C-alpha positions as CSV (number, residue, x, y, z in Angstrom):
1,X,-59.3,42.3,-35.2
2,X,-62.5,43.9,-36.5
3,X,-61.6,47.5,-35.5
4,X,-57.9,47.7,-36.2
5,X,-57.1,44.9,-38.8
6,X,-55.2,42.6,-36.5
7,X,-54.9,39.0,-37.8
8,X,-54.3,35.6,-36.4
9,X,-50.9,35.9,-38.0
10,X,-50.1,38.9,-35.8
11,X,-51.1,37.0,-32.6
12,X,-49.1,34.0,-33.8
13,X,-46.0,36.2,-34.5
14,X,-45.9,37.2,-30.9
15,X,-45.7,33.5,-29.9
16,X,-43.1,32.8,-32.6
17,X,-40.9,35.7,-31.4
18,X,-41.1,34.8,-27.8
19,X,-40.4,31.1,-28.3
20,X,-37.4,32.0,-30.4
21,X,-36.2,34.3,-27.6
22,X,-36.6,31.6,-25.0
23,X,-34.1,29.4,-26.9
24,X,-31.4,31.6,-25.4
25,X,-32.8,31.5,-21.9
26,X,-31.6,28.5,-19.9
27,X,-34.4,29.2,-17.3
28,X,-37.2,29.1,-19.8
29,X,-39.8,26.4,-19.6
30,X,-40.0,25.8,-23.3
31,X,-37.0,25.4,-25.6
32,X,-38.9,24.8,-28.8
33,X,-39.5,27.1,-31.8
34,X,-42.8,27.3,-33.7
35,X,-43.8,28.7,-37.0
36,X,-46.8,31.0,-37.5
37,X,-48.7,28.1,-39.2
38,X,-48.0,25.8,-36.3
39,X,-49.4,28.3,-33.8
40,X,-52.5,28.9,-36.0
41,X,-53.1,25.2,-36.4
42,X,-52.9,24.4,-32.6
43,X,-56.0,23.6,-30.7
44,X,-58.7,26.2,-30.4
45,X,-59.2,27.4,-26.8
46,X,-61.6,30.3,-27.4
47,X,-61.7,31.4,-31.0
48,X,-59.6,33.0,-32.3
49,X,-57.2,32.1,-29.4
50,X,-55.4,28.9,-29.9
51,X,-53.4,26.8,-27.5
52,X,-50.0,28.2,-28.6
53,X,-51.3,31.8,-28.0
54,X,-51.5,30.9,-24.3
55,X,-48.8,31.0,-21.6
56,X,-48.4,27.9,-19.5
57,X,-48.7,27.7,-15.7
58,X,-45.2,27.2,-14.5
59,X,-43.2,26.2,-11.5
60,X,-40.6,28.8,-10.6
61,X,-39.2,31.2,-8.1
62,X,-37.6,34.6,-8.2
63,X,-36.2,37.0,-5.6
64,X,-35.0,40.6,-5.4
65,X,-33.1,42.5,-2.7
66,X,-34.5,46.0,-2.2
67,X,-32.6,48.6,-0.3
68,X,-32.5,52.3,0.3
69,X,-28.8,52.0,0.5
70,X,-27.9,49.5,-2.2
71,X,-24.2,50.2,-2.2
72,X,-24.0,48.5,1.2
73,X,-24.6,45.3,-0.7
74,X,-23.2,45.8,-4.3
75,X,-21.1,48.1,-6.3
76,X,-23.4,47.7,-9.3
77,X,-27.0,48.5,-8.2
78,X,-30.0,48.8,-10.4
79,X,-32.4,51.6,-9.5
80,X,-36.2,51.9,-9.6
81,X,-36.5,55.2,-11.4
82,X,-40.2,55.2,-11.4
83,X,-43.2,53.0,-10.6
84,X,-46.9,53.2,-11.1
85,X,-49.9,51.2,-9.8
86,X,-53.4,51.4,-11.2
87,X,-56.7,49.6,-11.3
88,X,-59.7,49.0,-13.6
89,X,-62.9,47.0,-13.5
90,X,-62.5,43.3,-13.1
91,X,-65.1,42.6,-15.8
92,X,-63.8,43.4,-19.2
93,X,-67.3,44.0,-20.6
94,X,-67.7,46.9,-18.2
95,X,-64.8,48.8,-19.8
96,X,-65.1,51.6,-22.3
97,X,-62.7,49.7,-24.6
98,X,-62.0,46.0,-24.0
99,X,-59.0,46.2,-26.4
100,X,-57.1,48.7,-24.2
101,X,-55.4,47.9,-20.9
102,X,-56.3,51.2,-19.2
103,X,-54.7,50.2,-15.8
104,X,-51.4,49.6,-17.5
105,X,-51.6,52.9,-19.4
106,X,-52.4,54.8,-16.2
107,X,-49.6,53.0,-14.3
108,X,-47.1,53.7,-17.1
109,X,-47.9,57.4,-17.2
110,X,-47.2,57.6,-13.4
111,X,-43.9,55.6,-13.8
112,X,-42.7,57.7,-16.7
113,X,-43.5,60.9,-14.8
114,X,-41.7,59.7,-11.7
115,X,-38.6,58.6,-13.8
116,X,-38.7,61.8,-15.8
117,X,-38.7,59.7,-18.9
118,X,-41.1,58.8,-21.8
119,X,-41.6,55.7,-23.9
120,X,-38.8,56.7,-26.3
121,X,-36.3,56.3,-23.5
122,X,-37.0,52.6,-22.9
123,X,-34.4,50.2,-24.4
124,X,-35.9,46.9,-23.3
125,X,-39.2,45.8,-21.9
126,X,-40.7,42.7,-20.3
127,X,-44.5,42.7,-20.6
128,X,-47.3,40.5,-19.3
129,X,-48.0,38.3,-22.4
130,X,-50.2,35.7,-20.7
131,X,-51.9,35.5,-24.1
132,X,-50.3,36.7,-27.3
133,X,-52.7,39.5,-28.0
134,X,-51.9,41.0,-24.6
135,X,-48.4,41.8,-25.7
136,X,-49.7,43.9,-28.6
137,X,-52.2,45.6,-26.3
138,X,-49.3,46.3,-23.9
139,X,-47.3,48.1,-26.7
140,X,-50.2,50.6,-26.9
141,X,-50.8,50.9,-23.2
142,X,-47.2,51.7,-22.6
143,X,-47.0,54.3,-25.3
144,X,-44.7,52.4,-27.6
145,X,-47.4,52.6,-30.3
146,X,-50.6,54.6,-30.7
147,X,-54.0,53.0,-30.0
148,X,-54.7,50.4,-32.8
149,X,-51.1,50.6,-34.1
150,X,-49.5,47.9,-31.9
151,X,-49.7,45.5,-34.8
152,X,-47.6,47.8,-36.9
153,X,-44.9,47.9,-34.3
154,X,-44.9,44.1,-34.2
155,X,-44.8,43.8,-37.9
156,X,-42.0,46.2,-38.3
157,X,-39.7,43.9,-36.3
158,X,-38.7,46.6,-33.8
159,X,-39.8,44.4,-30.8
160,X,-37.7,41.5,-31.9
161,X,-34.5,40.7,-30.0
162,X,-32.5,42.5,-32.7
163,X,-34.8,45.4,-33.0
164,X,-34.5,48.8,-31.4
165,X,-37.2,48.1,-28.7
166,X,-36.8,44.4,-27.7
167,X,-39.8,43.1,-25.8
168,X,-39.8,39.8,-23.8
169,X,-36.2,38.8,-24.6
170,X,-36.6,36.3,-21.8
171,X,-39.2,34.5,-23.8
172,X,-42.0,36.2,-22.0
173,X,-44.7,34.4,-20.0
174,X,-45.5,32.6,-23.3
175,X,-42.3,30.6,-23.5
176,X,-40.2,31.5,-20.4
177,X,-43.2,30.5,-18.4
178,X,-45.8,32.0,-16.0
179,X,-45.2,31.0,-12.4
180,X,-48.0,33.4,-11.3
181,X,-46.9,34.5,-7.8
182,X,-43.2,34.8,-9.0
183,X,-44.0,36.1,-12.5
184,X,-43.6,39.9,-11.8
185,X,-40.5,39.5,-9.8
186,X,-39.1,37.2,-12.5
187,X,-39.7,39.9,-15.1
188,X,-37.8,42.4,-12.9
189,X,-34.9,40.0,-12.6
190,X,-34.7,39.7,-16.4
191,X,-34.4,43.5,-16.9
192,X,-32.0,43.7,-13.9
193,X,-29.7,41.2,-15.7
194,X,-29.9,43.1,-19.0
195,X,-29.0,46.4,-17.2
196,X,-26.0,44.7,-15.6
197,X,-24.9,43.0,-18.8
198,X,-25.3,39.6,-17.2
199,X,-28.1,38.0,-19.3
200,X,-25.7,35.6,-21.1
201,X,-26.6,34.5,-24.6
202,X,-29.6,36.8,-24.8
203,X,-27.7,39.9,-23.6
204,X,-28.5,43.1,-25.5
205,X,-25.9,45.8,-26.1
206,X,-25.8,49.2,-24.3
207,X,-28.9,48.8,-22.2
208,X,-29.3,51.5,-19.5
209,X,-33.1,51.8,-19.2
210,X,-35.7,49.1,-19.0
211,X,-39.4,48.7,-18.2
212,X,-41.6,46.0,-16.7
213,X,-45.3,45.8,-17.2
214,X,-47.1,43.3,-15.0
215,X,-50.9,43.0,-14.8
216,X,-53.4,40.6,-13.3
217,X,-57.1,40.0,-13.3
218,X,-57.4,40.6,-17.1
219,X,-55.9,44.1,-16.4
220,X,-57.9,44.9,-13.3
221,X,-54.6,45.6,-11.5
222,X,-51.3,46.8,-13.2
223,X,-47.8,47.7,-12.0
224,X,-45.4,49.4,-14.3
225,X,-41.7,49.9,-13.3
226,X,-39.0,51.8,-15.0
227,X,-35.5,50.6,-14.1
228,X,-32.1,52.1,-14.7
229,X,-28.4,52.0,-13.8
């Protein structure tokens, strides 16, 4: 906020967007929309973070079938085009820049290189918005925006469900829910459904390439996966 001009309205807009997306997801934990003001007026957790900036801890399960010969099981497989895993210090105060998820950035660069793609090729993304500011930080770590400019990407509307780079169409961890051990696989399932055109009411049009960014330990560990048909 001090360095790049982000505001509480920006953090709240992430929550508003993802709650709106969750209204179209029958598996989401929350089917309730909020306004920016409602988010800003919710209980303080650790200023400036409010209750409605935070994901819930959710009950849930998700599963994937992985195979080196997927056409034995389906005529419409989705492929892992690239994947990266990276690590950083557990303690945020030890990092060069606490506003940047370095592990996700490193993992993303590996995934893009493996997939022979770059951020401009991604058509839909599910990112680890355990807290609303984390989604904006993910935009920058994944190369969707330059450092410090994630707020501009959000404000432009491009990451809304009807934008050209929809992020967390499922409702994200914020509104779909955060079942911890199942979270990353659940994010993969969402992109899988989008790629197959089976996401129901929230289905996007013409999706052929998607990305999942999942991190833990405040960004100490990150996995980024590029998926395609």
